[in-house]
N, CA, C and O atoms as CSV, one atom per row, in Angstrom:
chain,resi,resn,atom,element,x,y,z
A,1,MET,N,N,0.812,-1.209,0.054
A,1,MET,CA,C,-0.052,-0.022,0.009
A,1,MET,C,C,0.835,1.187,0.011
A,1,MET,O,O,1.679,1.333,0.896
A,2,ASN,N,N,0.652,2.138,-1.046
A,2,ASN,CA,C,1.612,3.326,-1.173
A,2,ASN,C,C,0.604,4.404,-0.708
A,2,ASN,O,O,-0.425,4.615,-1.349
A,3,ILE,N,N,0.916,5.078,0.411
A,3,ILE,CA,C,0.174,6.120,1.000
A,3,ILE,C,C,1.101,7.469,0.856
A,3,ILE,O,O,2.284,7.494,1.196
A,4,THR,N,N,0.431,8.528,0.332
A,4,THR,CA,C,1.218,9.746,0.220
A,4,THR,C,C,1.154,10.608,1.434
A,4,THR,O,O,0.248,10.458,2.254
A,5,ASP,N,N,2.092,11.511,1.575
A,5,ASP,CA,C,2.086,12.354,2.786
A,5,ASP,C,C,0.886,13.189,2.845
A,5,ASP,O,O,0.399,13.473,3.940
A,6,ASN,N,N,0.332,13.636,1.662
A,6,ASN,CA,C,-0.822,14.453,1.614
A,6,ASN,C,C,-2.086,13.577,2.201
A,6,ASN,O,O,-2.886,14.114,2.967
A,7,GLU,N,N,-2.215,12.325,1.841
A,7,GLU,CA,C,-3.246,11.478,2.330
A,7,GLU,C,C,-3.215,11.322,3.820
A,7,GLU,O,O,-4.246,11.273,4.491
A,8,ILE,N,N,-2.046,11.246,4.306
A,8,ILE,CA,C,-1.891,11.074,5.864
A,8,ILE,C,C,-2.272,12.445,6.507
A,8,ILE,O,O,-3.003,12.421,7.497
A,9,ILE,N,N,-1.867,13.537,6.057
A,9,ILE,CA,C,-2.179,14.817,6.547
A,9,ILE,C,C,-3.654,15.143,6.415
A,9,ILE,O,O,-4.223,15.666,7.373
A,10,GLU,N,N,-4.315,14.872,5.297
A,10,GLU,CA,C,-5.638,15.039,5.055
A,10,GLU,C,C,-6.480,14.164,6.180
A,10,GLU,O,O,-7.389,14.669,6.837
A,11,LEU,N,N,-6.087,12.870,6.308
A,11,LEU,CA,C,-6.819,12.109,7.314
A,11,LEU,C,C,-6.535,12.608,8.703
A,11,LEU,O,O,-7.429,12.505,9.543
A,12,PHE,N,N,-5.316,13.166,9.042
A,12,PHE,CA,C,-5.158,13.630,10.355
A,12,PHE,C,C,-6.026,14.888,10.552
A,12,PHE,O,O,-6.632,15.071,11.608
A,13,PHE,N,N,-6.076,15.716,9.563
A,13,PHE,CA,C,-7.010,16.987,9.788
A,13,PHE,C,C,-8.570,16.518,9.837
A,13,PHE,O,O,-9.378,17.099,10.561
A,14,ASN,N,N,-8.892,15.520,9.083
A,14,ASN,CA,C,-10.227,14.982,9.224
A,14,ASN,C,C,-10.648,14.655,10.659
A,14,ASN,O,O,-11.712,15.016,11.162
A,15,VAL,N,N,-9.662,13.906,11.284
A,15,VAL,CA,C,-9.837,13.508,12.597
A,15,VAL,C,C,-9.860,14.722,13.606
A,15,VAL,O,O,-10.683,14.760,14.521
A,16,ALA,N,N,-8.944,15.690,13.408
A,16,ALA,CA,C,-8.907,16.843,14.171
A,16,ALA,C,C,-10.261,17.666,14.089
A,16,ALA,O,O,-10.803,18.166,15.075
A,17,ARG,N,N,-10.747,17.745,12.765
A,17,ARG,CA,C,-11.979,18.437,12.696
A,17,ARG,C,C,-13.187,17.812,13.412
A,17,ARG,O,O,-14.058,18.493,13.953
A,18,MET,N,N,-13.180,16.477,13.379
A,18,MET,CA,C,-14.205,15.787,14.186
A,18,MET,C,C,-14.318,16.194,15.556
A,18,MET,O,O,-15.403,16.432,16.088
A,19,ASN,N,N,-13.140,16.282,16.167
A,19,ASN,CA,C,-12.990,16.653,17.557
A,19,ASN,C,C,-13.378,18.191,17.849
A,19,ASN,O,O,-13.938,18.567,18.879
A,20,ARG,N,N,-13.035,18.923,16.900
A,20,ARG,CA,C,-13.085,20.380,17.139
A,20,ARG,C,C,-14.523,20.852,17.400
A,20,ARG,O,O,-14.699,21.727,18.247
A,21,TYR,N,N,-15.612,20.306,16.696
A,21,TYR,CA,C,-16.863,20.702,17.011
A,21,TYR,C,C,-17.634,19.864,18.027
A,21,TYR,O,O,-18.789,20.189,18.301
A,22,ILE,N,N,-17.135,18.935,18.530
A,22,ILE,CA,C,-17.861,18.096,19.504
A,22,ILE,C,C,-18.433,18.819,20.664
A,22,ILE,O,O,-19.619,18.677,20.959
A,23,PRO,N,N,-17.589,19.633,21.369
A,23,PRO,CA,C,-18.122,20.243,22.626
A,23,PRO,C,C,-19.358,21.191,22.418
A,23,PRO,O,O,-20.180,21.395,23.311
A,24,SER,N,N,-19.423,21.754,21.168
A,24,SER,CA,C,-20.565,22.637,20.862
A,24,SER,C,C,-21.774,21.999,20.274
A,24,SER,O,O,-22.747,22.672,19.937
A,25,ARG,N,N,-21.715,20.596,20.138
A,25,ARG,CA,C,-22.864,20.015,19.548
A,25,ARG,C,C,-24.103,20.004,20.537
A,25,ARG,O,O,-23.940,19.822,21.744
A,26,ASP,N,N,-25.259,20.192,20.007
A,26,ASP,CA,C,-26.441,20.233,20.901
A,26,ASP,C,C,-26.976,18.857,21.220
A,26,ASP,O,O,-27.912,18.358,20.596
A,27,THR,N,N,-26.342,18.260,22.221
A,27,THR,CA,C,-26.612,16.920,22.616
A,27,THR,C,C,-27.806,16.754,23.638
A,27,THR,O,O,-28.433,15.704,23.780
A,28,GLU,N,N,-28.024,17.854,24.287
A,28,GLU,CA,C,-29.034,17.849,25.352
A,28,GLU,C,C,-30.188,18.826,25.104
A,28,GLU,O,O,-30.909,19.163,26.043
A,29,GLY,N,N,-30.373,19.274,23.899
A,29,GLY,CA,C,-31.387,20.282,23.547
A,29,GLY,C,C,-31.034,21.655,24.060
A,29,GLY,O,O,-31.879,22.546,23.981
A,30,ASP,N,N,-29.893,21.880,24.558
A,30,ASP,CA,C,-29.472,23.167,24.893
A,30,ASP,C,C,-28.813,24.010,23.773
A,30,ASP,O,O,-27.628,23.875,23.471
A,31,ASN,N,N,-29.595,24.830,23.216
A,31,ASN,CA,C,-29.113,25.539,22.059
A,31,ASN,C,C,-28.259,26.856,22.491
A,31,ASN,O,O,-27.949,27.699,21.649
A,32,LEU,N,N,-27.938,26.961,23.721
A,32,LEU,CA,C,-27.104,28.034,24.146
A,32,LEU,C,C,-25.650,27.679,24.487
A,32,LEU,O,O,-24.864,28.451,25.036
A,33,ARG,N,N,-25.386,26.440,24.106
A,33,ARG,CA,C,-23.982,26.026,24.459
A,33,ARG,C,C,-22.907,26.852,23.646
A,33,ARG,O,O,-23.115,27.207,22.486
A,34,PRO,N,N,-21.815,27.115,24.294
A,34,PRO,CA,C,-20.883,27.886,23.618
A,34,PRO,C,C,-20.283,27.202,22.345
A,34,PRO,O,O,-20.403,25.986,22.196
A,35,PHE,N,N,-19.670,27.945,21.474
A,35,PHE,CA,C,-18.890,27.405,20.374
A,35,PHE,C,C,-17.426,27.223,20.725
A,35,PHE,O,O,-17.003,27.637,21.805
A,36,MET,N,N,-16.649,26.623,19.856
A,36,MET,CA,C,-15.301,26.180,20.173
A,36,MET,C,C,-14.430,27.401,20.699
A,36,MET,O,O,-13.707,27.248,21.684
A,37,GLY,N,N,-14.508,28.603,20.036
A,37,GLY,CA,C,-13.742,29.710,20.519
A,37,GLY,C,C,-14.007,30.175,22.041
A,37,GLY,O,O,-13.150,30.602,22.815
A,38,GLN,N,N,-15.309,30.009,22.288
A,38,GLN,CA,C,-15.882,30.337,23.618
A,38,GLN,C,C,-15.317,29.351,24.587
A,38,GLN,O,O,-14.895,29.718,25.684
A,39,TYR,N,N,-15.300,28.048,24.182
A,39,TYR,CA,C,-14.766,27.008,25.059
A,39,TYR,C,C,-13.286,27.209,25.284
A,39,TYR,O,O,-12.774,26.922,26.365
A,40,ARG,N,N,-12.598,27.698,24.276
A,40,ARG,CA,C,-11.149,28.079,24.552
A,40,ARG,C,C,-10.956,28.949,25.672
A,40,ARG,O,O,-10.113,28.755,26.549
A,41,CYS,N,N,-11.888,30.076,25.620
A,41,CYS,CA,C,-11.766,31.041,26.679
A,41,CYS,C,C,-12.209,30.415,28.108
A,41,CYS,O,O,-11.587,30.653,29.144
A,42,LEU,N,N,-13.267,29.653,28.045
A,42,LEU,CA,C,-13.694,29.097,29.385
A,42,LEU,C,C,-12.571,28.150,29.901
A,42,LEU,O,O,-12.212,28.201,31.078
A,43,PHE,N,N,-12.062,27.349,29.072
A,43,PHE,CA,C,-10.949,26.448,29.560
A,43,PHE,C,C,-9.711,27.138,30.032
A,43,PHE,O,O,-9.047,26.714,30.978
A,44,PHE,N,N,-9.414,28.221,29.346
A,44,PHE,CA,C,-8.239,29.098,29.675
A,44,PHE,C,C,-8.499,29.714,31.174
A,44,PHE,O,O,-7.634,29.698,32.049
A,45,LEU,N,N,-9.741,30.226,31.336
A,45,LEU,CA,C,-10.081,30.822,32.657
A,45,LEU,C,C,-10.146,29.786,33.759
A,45,LEU,O,O,-9.896,30.078,34.928
A,46,GLU,N,N,-10.475,28.612,33.378
A,46,GLU,CA,C,-10.416,27.387,34.420
A,46,GLU,C,C,-9.054,27.255,34.977
A,46,GLU,O,O,-8.894,26.964,36.162
A,47,ASP,N,N,-8.063,27.458,34.169
A,47,ASP,CA,C,-6.748,27.356,34.578
A,47,ASP,C,C,-6.179,28.583,35.270
A,47,ASP,O,O,-5.442,28.469,36.249
A,48,LYS,N,N,-6.520,29.742,34.763
A,48,LYS,CA,C,-5.955,31.038,35.324
A,48,LYS,C,C,-6.828,31.559,36.432
A,48,LYS,O,O,-6.315,32.354,37.220
A,49,HIS,N,N,-8.106,31.202,36.592
A,49,HIS,CA,C,-8.956,31.803,37.623
A,49,HIS,C,C,-9.361,33.268,37.338
A,49,HIS,O,O,-10.525,33.526,37.030
A,50,GLU,N,N,-8.513,34.135,37.426
A,50,GLU,CA,C,-8.682,35.484,37.213
A,50,GLU,C,C,-7.587,36.076,36.419
A,50,GLU,O,O,-6.432,35.752,36.696
A,51,ILE,N,N,-7.833,36.944,35.420
A,51,ILE,CA,C,-6.758,37.546,34.594
A,51,ILE,C,C,-7.373,38.774,33.920
A,51,ILE,O,O,-8.564,38.865,33.620
A,52,SER,N,N,-6.464,39.688,33.717
A,52,SER,CA,C,-6.942,40.971,32.876
A,52,SER,C,C,-7.347,40.543,31.551
A,52,SER,O,O,-6.885,39.536,31.014
A,53,GLN,N,N,-8.233,41.328,31.009
A,53,GLN,CA,C,-8.744,41.104,29.653
A,53,GLN,C,C,-7.518,41.298,28.672
A,53,GLN,O,O,-7.400,40.574,27.684
A,54,ARG,N,N,-6.675,42.226,28.952
A,54,ARG,CA,C,-5.476,42.467,28.167
A,54,ARG,C,C,-4.558,41.245,28.121
A,54,ARG,O,O,-4.227,40.722,27.057
A,55,GLU,N,N,-4.159,40.810,29.333
A,55,GLU,CA,C,-3.339,39.622,29.505
A,55,GLU,C,C,-4.026,38.346,28.776
A,55,GLU,O,O,-3.335,37.531,28.164
A,56,MET,N,N,-5.221,38.247,28.867
A,56,MET,CA,C,-5.935,37.123,28.257
A,56,MET,C,C,-5.887,37.226,26.750
A,56,MET,O,O,-5.616,36.216,26.101
A,57,ALA,N,N,-6.124,38.335,26.169
A,57,ALA,CA,C,-5.910,38.511,24.675
A,57,ALA,C,C,-4.584,38.121,24.265
A,57,ALA,O,O,-4.399,37.409,23.277
A,58,ASP,N,N,-3.564,38.609,25.064
A,58,ASP,CA,C,-2.234,38.323,24.591
A,58,ASP,C,C,-1.895,36.849,24.747
A,58,ASP,O,O,-1.264,36.287,23.852
A,59,ALA,N,N,-2.281,36.195,25.835
A,59,ALA,CA,C,-2.004,34.754,26.078
A,59,ALA,C,C,-2.706,33.956,25.021
A,59,ALA,O,O,-2.142,32.996,24.497
A,60,LEU,N,N,-3.977,34.342,24.676
A,60,LEU,CA,C,-4.747,33.526,23.628
A,60,LEU,C,C,-4.421,33.909,22.209
A,60,LEU,O,O,-4.893,33.262,21.274
A,61,GLN,N,N,-3.609,34.966,22.015
A,61,GLN,CA,C,-3.302,35.484,20.717
A,61,GLN,C,C,-4.538,35.788,19.946
A,61,GLN,O,O,-4.696,35.344,18.808
A,62,ILE,N,N,-5.492,36.600,20.597
A,62,ILE,CA,C,-6.720,37.066,20.037
A,62,ILE,C,C,-6.704,38.668,20.038
A,62,ILE,O,O,-6.307,39.294,21.020
A,63,ARG,N,N,-7.098,39.201,19.035
A,63,ARG,CA,C,-7.230,40.667,19.125
A,63,ARG,C,C,-8.143,41.127,20.153
A,63,ARG,O,O,-9.225,40.559,20.304
A,64,PRO,N,N,-7.792,42.118,20.877
A,64,PRO,CA,C,-8.663,42.607,22.060
A,64,PRO,C,C,-10.143,42.823,21.701
A,64,PRO,O,O,-11.010,42.415,22.475
A,65,PRO,N,N,-10.470,43.463,20.531
A,65,PRO,CA,C,-11.906,43.612,20.215
A,65,PRO,C,C,-12.618,42.172,19.967
A,65,PRO,O,O,-13.804,42.009,20.252
A,66,SER,N,N,-11.877,41.223,19.460
A,66,SER,CA,C,-12.448,39.910,19.235
A,66,SER,C,C,-12.670,39.226,20.626
A,66,SER,O,O,-13.716,38.620,20.861
A,67,LEU,N,N,-11.723,39.332,21.482
A,67,LEU,CA,C,-11.873,38.787,22.732
A,67,LEU,C,C,-13.121,39.459,23.483
A,67,LEU,O,O,-13.925,38.785,24.127
A,68,SER,N,N,-13.199,40.717,23.355
A,68,SER,CA,C,-14.207,41.472,24.072
A,68,SER,C,C,-15.660,40.991,23.564
A,68,SER,O,O,-16.592,40.865,24.359
A,69,GLU,N,N,-15.778,40.753,22.304
A,69,GLU,CA,C,-16.921,40.163,21.695
A,69,GLU,C,C,-17.252,38.771,22.297
A,69,GLU,O,O,-18.350,38.523,22.796
A,70,LEU,N,N,-16.241,37.884,22.219
A,70,LEU,CA,C,-16.423,36.605,22.820
A,70,LEU,C,C,-16.872,36.553,24.314
A,70,LEU,O,O,-17.722,35.766,24.733
A,71,LEU,N,N,-16.199,37.495,25.091
A,71,LEU,CA,C,-16.543,37.626,26.472
A,71,LEU,C,C,-17.965,38.089,26.663
A,71,LEU,O,O,-18.708,37.615,27.523
A,72,SER,N,N,-18.293,39.005,25.845
A,72,SER,CA,C,-19.668,39.613,25.946
A,72,SER,C,C,-20.714,38.373,25.713
A,72,SER,O,O,-21.680,38.216,26.460
A,73,LYS,N,N,-20.461,37.595,24.722
A,73,LYS,CA,C,-21.420,36.347,24.608
A,73,LYS,C,C,-21.377,35.417,25.804
A,73,LYS,O,O,-22.411,34.914,26.242
A,74,LEU,N,N,-20.199,35.190,26.328
A,74,LEU,CA,C,-20.138,34.389,27.525
A,74,LEU,C,C,-20.737,34.991,28.797
A,74,LEU,O,O,-21.283,34.295,29.653
A,75,GLU,N,N,-20.606,36.333,28.878
A,75,GLU,CA,C,-21.314,37.044,29.903
A,75,GLU,C,C,-22.749,36.950,29.839
A,75,GLU,O,O,-23.393,36.812,30.879
A,76,GLU,N,N,-23.377,37.019,28.573
A,76,GLU,CA,C,-24.783,36.945,28.376
A,76,GLU,C,C,-25.295,35.593,28.800
A,76,GLU,O,O,-26.437,35.485,29.246
A,77,LYS,N,N,-24.514,34.587,28.681
A,77,LYS,CA,C,-24.859,33.201,29.079
A,77,LYS,C,C,-24.596,33.009,30.542
A,77,LYS,O,O,-24.951,31.970,31.098
A,78,GLY,N,N,-23.965,34.009,31.208
A,78,GLY,CA,C,-23.798,33.844,32.690
A,78,GLY,C,C,-22.521,33.088,33.043
A,78,GLY,O,O,-22.356,32.740,34.212
A,79,TYR,N,N,-21.570,32.800,32.076
A,79,TYR,CA,C,-20.465,31.956,32.341
A,79,TYR,C,C,-19.184,32.748,32.734
A,79,TYR,O,O,-18.266,32.136,33.280
A,80,VAL,N,N,-19.088,33.978,32.500
A,80,VAL,CA,C,-17.940,34.864,32.940
A,80,VAL,C,C,-18.377,36.130,33.447
A,80,VAL,O,O,-19.480,36.585,33.143
A,81,GLN,N,N,-17.511,36.773,34.264
A,81,GLN,CA,C,-17.825,38.146,34.773
A,81,GLN,C,C,-16.597,38.938,34.573
A,81,GLN,O,O,-15.486,38.416,34.675
A,82,ARG,N,N,-16.782,40.306,34.264
A,82,ARG,CA,C,-15.747,41.103,34.077
A,82,ARG,C,C,-15.932,42.262,35.214
A,82,ARG,O,O,-17.007,42.844,35.356
A,83,VAL,N,N,-14.884,42.514,35.936
A,83,VAL,CA,C,-15.036,43.509,36.989
A,83,VAL,C,C,-13.767,44.411,36.886
A,83,VAL,O,O,-12.701,43.934,36.499
A,84,PRO,N,N,-13.896,45.692,37.230
A,84,PRO,CA,C,-12.724,46.554,37.305
A,84,PRO,C,C,-11.597,46.033,38.149
A,84,PRO,O,O,-11.890,45.468,39.202
A,85,SER,N,N,-10.294,46.166,37.785
A,85,SER,CA,C,-9.147,45.769,38.569
A,85,SER,C,C,-9.092,46.607,39.821
A,85,SER,O,O,-9.322,47.815,39.768
A,86,LYS,N,N,-8.787,45.979,40.968
A,86,LYS,CA,C,-8.594,46.661,42.248
A,86,LYS,C,C,-7.255,47.597,42.078
A,86,LYS,O,O,-7.146,48.684,42.647
A,87,LYS,N,N,-6.351,47.089,41.304
A,87,LYS,CA,C,-5.029,47.878,41.085
A,87,LYS,C,C,-5.064,48.959,40.118
A,87,LYS,O,O,-4.378,49.971,40.259
A,88,ASP,N,N,-5.913,48.754,39.060
A,88,ASP,CA,C,-6.023,49.646,37.935
A,88,ASP,C,C,-7.497,49.707,37.506
A,88,ASP,O,O,-7.930,48.862,36.723
A,89,ARG,N,N,-8.274,50.674,37.990
A,89,ARG,CA,C,-9.746,50.634,37.612
A,89,ARG,C,C,-9.954,50.719,36.144
A,89,ARG,O,O,-11.087,50.473,35.730
A,90,ARG,N,N,-9.016,51.034,35.294
A,90,ARG,CA,C,-9.186,51.104,33.789
A,90,ARG,C,C,-9.184,49.748,33.260
A,90,ARG,O,O,-9.682,49.554,32.152
A,91,SER,N,N,-8.667,48.764,33.943
A,91,SER,CA,C,-8.393,47.337,33.514
A,91,SER,C,C,-9.561,46.526,34.045
A,91,SER,O,O,-10.048,46.712,35.160
A,92,LEU,N,N,-10.001,45.565,33.130
A,92,LEU,CA,C,-11.115,44.631,33.457
A,92,LEU,C,C,-10.509,43.326,33.872
A,92,LEU,O,O,-9.649,42.853,33.128
A,93,MET,N,N,-10.825,42.716,34.903
A,93,MET,CA,C,-10.549,41.350,35.316
A,93,MET,C,C,-11.550,40.384,34.933
A,93,MET,O,O,-12.720,40.646,35.213
A,94,VAL,N,N,-11.271,39.300,34.330
A,94,VAL,CA,C,-12.174,38.312,33.851
A,94,VAL,C,C,-11.984,36.985,34.687
A,94,VAL,O,O,-10.888,36.480,34.926
A,95,SER,N,N,-13.133,36.521,35.072
A,95,SER,CA,C,-13.140,35.165,35.712
A,95,SER,C,C,-14.429,34.396,35.446
A,95,SER,O,O,-15.423,34.963,34.993
A,96,LEU,N,N,-14.396,33.084,35.738
A,96,LEU,CA,C,-15.531,32.344,35.561
A,96,LEU,C,C,-16.531,32.562,36.622
A,96,LEU,O,O,-16.088,32.860,37.731
A,97,THR,N,N,-17.930,32.453,36.453
A,97,THR,CA,C,-18.838,32.453,37.416
A,97,THR,C,C,-19.100,30.992,37.830
A,97,THR,O,O,-18.556,30.037,37.275
A,98,ALA,N,N,-19.950,30.896,38.818
A,98,ALA,CA,C,-20.261,29.483,39.318
A,98,ALA,C,C,-20.898,28.689,38.106
A,98,ALA,O,O,-20.627,27.506,37.897
A,99,GLU,N,N,-21.733,29.402,37.356
A,99,GLU,CA,C,-22.336,28.698,36.197
A,99,GLU,C,C,-21.328,28.363,35.100
A,99,GLU,O,O,-21.444,27.345,34.419
A,100,GLY,N,N,-20.312,29.263,34.940
A,100,GLY,CA,C,-19.272,28.917,34.038
A,100,GLY,C,C,-18.366,27.805,34.505
A,100,GLY,O,O,-17.817,27.113,33.648
A,101,ILE,N,N,-18.161,27.572,35.776
A,101,ILE,CA,C,-17.380,26.495,36.300
A,101,ILE,C,C,-18.210,25.178,36.102
A,101,ILE,O,O,-17.647,24.119,35.823
A,102,GLU,N,N,-19.450,25.272,36.244
A,102,GLU,CA,C,-20.294,24.106,35.998
A,102,GLU,C,C,-20.256,23.739,34.508
A,102,GLU,O,O,-20.183,22.561,34.156
A,103,GLU,N,N,-20.304,24.707,33.677
A,103,GLU,CA,C,-20.282,24.434,32.204
A,103,GLU,C,C,-18.976,23.822,31.845
A,103,GLU,O,O,-19.009,22.890,31.041
A,104,VAL,N,N,-17.810,24.217,32.331
A,104,VAL,CA,C,-16.553,23.658,32.041
A,104,VAL,C,C,-16.473,22.282,32.563
A,104,VAL,O,O,-15.884,21.420,31.911
A,105,LYS,N,N,-17.058,22.004,33.758
A,105,LYS,CA,C,-17.030,20.581,34.225
A,105,LYS,C,C,-17.787,19.688,33.392
A,105,LYS,O,O,-17.336,18.586,33.083
A,106,LYS,N,N,-19.022,20.137,32.973
A,106,LYS,CA,C,-19.852,19.334,31.948
A,106,LYS,C,C,-19.117,19.150,30.679
A,106,LYS,O,O,-19.206,18.084,30.069
A,107,SER,N,N,-18.466,20.039,30.289
A,107,SER,CA,C,-17.772,20.014,28.955
A,107,SER,C,C,-16.566,19.108,29.117
A,107,SER,O,O,-16.355,18.286,28.226
A,108,ARG,N,N,-15.811,19.168,30.086
A,108,ARG,CA,C,-14.663,18.358,30.301
A,108,ARG,C,C,-15.113,16.857,30.338
A,108,ARG,O,O,-14.487,15.984,29.737
A,109,LYS,N,N,-16.219,16.618,31.068
A,109,LYS,CA,C,-16.749,15.251,31.195
A,109,LYS,C,C,-17.143,14.718,29.754
A,109,LYS,O,O,-16.801,13.596,29.381
A,110,LYS,N,N,-17.882,15.589,28.964
A,110,LYS,CA,C,-18.237,15.099,27.623
A,110,LYS,C,C,-16.917,14.974,26.758
A,110,LYS,O,O,-16.820,14.041,25.961
A,111,GLN,N,N,-15.974,15.832,26.892
A,111,GLN,CA,C,-14.770,15.716,26.112
A,111,GLN,C,C,-14.064,14.546,26.405
A,111,GLN,O,O,-13.577,13.919,25.464
A,112,LYS,N,N,-13.916,14.118,27.630
A,112,LYS,CA,C,-13.256,12.855,27.996
A,112,LYS,C,C,-13.935,11.739,27.346
A,112,LYS,O,O,-13.233,10.880,26.814
A,113,LYS,N,N,-15.281,11.628,27.313
A,113,LYS,CA,C,-16.039,10.569,26.792
A,113,LYS,C,C,-15.758,10.540,25.224
A,113,LYS,O,O,-15.447,9.494,24.655
A,114,VAL,N,N,-15.876,11.647,24.627
A,114,VAL,CA,C,-15.636,11.816,23.138
A,114,VAL,C,C,-14.198,11.265,22.779
A,114,VAL,O,O,-14.047,10.464,21.856
A,115,HIS,N,N,-13.263,11.681,23.467
A,115,HIS,CA,C,-11.827,11.255,23.208
A,115,HIS,C,C,-11.704,9.811,23.467
A,115,HIS,O,O,-10.959,9.169,22.727
A,116,SER,N,N,-12.369,9.180,24.468
A,116,SER,CA,C,-12.259,7.717,24.654
A,116,SER,C,C,-13.004,7.046,23.572
A,116,SER,O,O,-12.562,5.981,23.142
A,117,ASP,N,N,-14.114,7.562,23.071
A,117,ASP,CA,C,-14.858,6.962,22.013
A,117,ASP,C,C,-13.945,7.002,20.687
A,117,ASP,O,O,-13.746,6.022,19.969
A,118,MET,N,N,-13.431,8.272,20.482
A,118,MET,CA,C,-12.543,8.227,19.153
A,118,MET,C,C,-11.425,7.235,19.189
A,118,MET,O,O,-11.016,6.759,18.130
A,119,LEU,N,N,-10.922,6.903,20.298
A,119,LEU,CA,C,-9.655,6.055,20.424
A,119,LEU,C,C,-10.070,4.616,20.759
A,119,LEU,O,O,-9.193,3.762,20.892
A,120,ALA,N,N,-11.334,4.318,20.897
A,120,ALA,CA,C,-11.907,3.120,21.331
A,120,ALA,C,C,-11.476,1.913,20.387
A,120,ALA,O,O,-11.343,0.784,20.861
A,121,SER,N,N,-11.279,2.158,19.145
A,121,SER,CA,C,-10.875,1.048,18.186
A,121,SER,C,C,-9.406,0.762,18.304
A,121,SER,O,O,-8.940,-0.190,17.678
A,122,LEU,N,N,-8.633,1.524,19.068
A,122,LEU,CA,C,-7.223,1.192,19.151
A,122,LEU,C,C,-6.887,0.351,20.343
A,122,LEU,O,O,-7.518,0.517,21.387
A,123,THR,N,N,-5.936,-0.540,20.257
A,123,THR,CA,C,-5.446,-1.239,21.410
A,123,THR,C,C,-4.512,-0.345,22.243
A,123,THR,O,O,-4.090,0.696,21.740
A,124,ASP,N,N,-4.177,-0.692,23.458
A,124,ASP,CA,C,-3.286,0.063,24.242
A,124,ASP,C,C,-1.979,0.262,23.532
A,124,ASP,O,O,-1.440,1.369,23.515
A,125,ASP,N,N,-1.426,-0.860,22.908
A,125,ASP,CA,C,-0.137,-0.678,22.163
A,125,ASP,C,C,-0.251,0.363,20.990
A,125,ASP,O,O,0.632,1.180,20.729
A,126,GLU,N,N,-1.423,0.241,20.323
A,126,GLU,CA,C,-1.613,1.163,19.183
A,126,GLU,C,C,-1.675,2.605,19.726
A,126,GLU,O,O,-1.094,3.502,19.114
A,127,LYS,N,N,-2.350,2.848,20.834
A,127,LYS,CA,C,-2.417,4.208,21.402
A,127,LYS,C,C,-1.041,4.675,21.823
A,127,LYS,O,O,-0.728,5.846,21.610
A,128,ARG,N,N,-0.226,3.868,22.385
A,128,ARG,CA,C,1.212,4.305,22.746
A,128,ARG,C,C,1.967,4.573,21.443
A,128,ARG,O,O,2.703,5.554,21.333
A,129,THR,N,N,1.776,3.680,20.443
A,129,THR,CA,C,2.452,4.045,19.133
A,129,THR,C,C,2.010,5.388,18.577
A,129,THR,O,O,2.843,6.226,18.229
A,130,PHE,N,N,0.670,5.600,18.490
A,130,PHE,CA,C,0.033,6.723,17.936
A,130,PHE,C,C,0.570,7.947,18.890
A,130,PHE,O,O,0.914,8.984,18.323
A,131,TYR,N,N,0.638,7.875,20.061
A,131,TYR,CA,C,1.158,8.974,20.901
A,131,TYR,C,C,2.486,9.244,20.647
A,131,TYR,O,O,2.815,10.427,20.569
A,132,ALA,N,N,3.444,8.244,20.479
A,132,ALA,CA,C,4.836,8.368,20.205
A,132,ALA,C,C,4.989,9.045,18.845
A,132,ALA,O,O,5.834,9.930,18.715
A,133,LEU,N,N,4.257,8.695,17.882
A,133,LEU,CA,C,4.324,9.352,16.537
A,133,LEU,C,C,3.848,10.738,16.571
A,133,LEU,O,O,4.482,11.599,15.960
A,134,LEU,N,N,2.793,11.031,17.228
A,134,LEU,CA,C,2.306,12.435,17.294
A,134,LEU,C,C,3.346,13.331,18.001
A,134,LEU,O,O,3.570,14.467,17.582
A,135,ASN,N,N,3.987,12.810,19.088
A,135,ASN,CA,C,5.017,13.478,19.782
A,135,ASN,C,C,6.186,13.735,18.910
A,135,ASN,O,O,6.784,14.808,18.983
A,136,LYS,N,N,6.526,12.831,18.114
A,136,LYS,CA,C,7.704,12.886,17.203
A,136,LYS,C,C,7.403,13.974,16.143
A,136,LYS,O,O,8.289,14.774,15.845
A,137,ILE,N,N,6.279,14.026,15.610
A,137,ILE,CA,C,5.828,15.048,14.561
A,137,ILE,C,C,5.898,16.465,15.322
A,137,ILE,O,O,6.500,17.441,14.875
A,138,ASN,N,N,5.218,16.432,16.493
A,138,ASN,CA,C,5.168,17.822,17.199
A,138,ASN,C,C,6.574,18.286,17.564
A,138,ASN,O,O,6.836,19.478,17.398
A,139,ASN,N,N,7.455,17.503,18.019
A,139,ASN,CA,C,8.751,17.967,18.349
A,139,ASN,C,C,9.519,18.344,17.082
A,139,ASN,O,O,10.236,19.344,17.113
A,140,HIS,N,N,9.421,17.644,16.021
A,140,HIS,CA,C,10.086,18.060,14.830
A,140,HIS,C,C,9.531,19.318,14.261
A,140,HIS,O,O,10.306,20.116,13.734
A,141,SER,N,N,8.220,19.570,14.323
A,141,SER,CA,C,7.649,20.786,13.884
A,141,SER,C,C,8.013,21.939,14.741
A,141,SER,O,O,8.184,23.061,14.265
A,142,ALA,N,N,8.135,21.661,16.042
A,142,ALA,CA,C,8.493,22.785,16.976
A,142,ALA,C,C,9.832,23.255,16.769
A,142,ALA,O,O,10.111,24.443,16.935
A,143,ARG,N,N,10.715,22.362,16.402
A,143,ARG,CA,C,12.166,22.720,16.125
A,143,ARG,C,C,12.380,23.395,14.773
A,143,ARG,O,O,13.408,24.019,14.510
A,144,GLY,N,N,11.311,23.235,13.887
A,144,GLY,CA,C,11.448,23.774,12.522
A,144,GLY,C,C,12.415,23.052,11.580
A,144,GLY,O,O,12.887,23.584,10.576
A,145,GLU,N,N,12.668,21.830,11.970
A,145,GLU,CA,C,13.601,20.974,11.284
A,145,GLU,C,C,13.064,20.556,9.897
A,145,GLU,O,O,11.848,20.477,9.728
A,146,GLU,N,N,13.878,20.304,8.962
A,146,GLU,CA,C,13.472,19.855,7.643
A,146,GLU,C,C,14.004,18.399,7.491
A,146,GLU,O,O,14.985,17.990,8.113
A,147,HIS,N,N,13.308,17.679,6.649
A,147,HIS,CA,C,13.738,16.259,6.523
A,147,HIS,C,C,15.032,16.145,5.866
A,147,HIS,O,O,15.535,15.036,5.682
């Protein structure tokens, strides 16, 4: 079987795309669930707890106006709050609300199940091999090496 590099990469991206939209699927009849960009913000805040809007934009490499729009949508859903910084009243501090924390917990649980389902057809040895190969590609790409 002769497989081209292009075929491998296309298949890889097909699998990646499958995972990309899973958290925002309406599986419980809740049409207010966040989309992927919003999940990225929620998951980031889960780790950081509270951060200035400017620092968040820099860390996520999102233009400040785009982040502001994302955060407004998350605020409307009750998932995040923005309050003036105690150190600099001109700066807004962003954090998850109790509802946002619950949404992240539900999403992480679903994400874990989806990931398990995606890899269910692989044996433990195949998973280890797959992991090793992805690490090798990742490390090679990170160093900017050429073949």
